[in-house]
C-alpha positions, 0 to 999 in steps of 0.5 A: 878183348871181349873174347878174354876171361875177366880174369885175363883182362884184370891181370892185363889191366893191372900190369898196364896200370903199374908198368906203363900208365903210372909211369907215363903219367909222371910226364904225360905233358912231355911224352912224345906224340908216338908214346902218347898215341900208344898209351891212348890206344892201350887205355882205350882198349882196356876201358872201352872209351874212345882214344879221343875222349881219353886225350881230351881228358888228358888220360885222367878220367874220373869215375863219374865221366867213365860211367857216362861216357862208356855207353854214351853212343847207346844213351845209356850209363853203367853202374857204380856198385855193379858196372853190369847194370845199364841206366837211362839219363834224361840228359844224354849229353851230361858230364855224369850219370843221374844216378847209379843204375845198380843202386836203382835196381837193388834198393827197391826189392831189398827194401821191400823184402826187409820190411816184409820180413821184420814186419810180417815175420818178426812183428817189428814195427817202428816209424824210424827211417831205415837206410838200405845203402848209405843215406843217413848212415853215411853222410854224417861220418867224419872221415878226419881227412881234409883235402884228400881221400880217406885213408885208413892204411896207416891205422890198420898197420899200427893196429897189426903191429900191436897185435901180431894175430890180427889178419885182414880179408878184403873182398872186392868185385870185378864189376865194382867200381865203388872200391877199385880192386888194385887199390887193396893190392897196392896197399898190401904190397906197401907193407911187404916189409913185414916178414909175415905180410903174406900171411896177414892179408887175404884178398878175394875177388868176386864177380859182383860187389859185397851186397851179393855175398849171400849167393851160394856160389859167391859165398862159397868162394868168400867162405873158402878165403875166410877159412885161411884167415882162422887157420 
């Protein structure tokens, strides 16, 4: 698996999720032992988790447990915004990571750089607390959704139905576990009943999350995808 490109692994994972995993989960409790074992082996191969852990979790592994379990033998955790970052928890036996190592690596330098710029170069000074990622910005949000995930797909489709010129650009990261890439593709597929759907949605997969779109290579890739929206 390590010898394959990220694009190849992504494609194999997508096919496994749609064609094998989801159908099997419809009858996971009655799945024959042989099929259950094959499913666990494939799941393990694609995720790096042990077959034993996958089966004990009954094939339902949430993100926190994945971050904690993947590198548990090394006493390390993986990042959420960027899973290439590794972290160290004070308790290696816990069920979820103490924090997001990618967030820990990003926040301090970005905060310092922003403060230096606005205070030093722009001469802007304030006692108001500035939130780099989340914090006071996201916590008061009212999702208007009870007992479930926030879902704006219906409202978005309604807006697109009213505005025929509206187009959607979706940027995702291969290593970004905060916004799983396949979710956007499922949303797009669900709107294929529109005759012009293929020209309305633009999905761009980046090496990292959206916080890094300023980098020349990454920004160039995103700009090329955005160019198609305005044509």
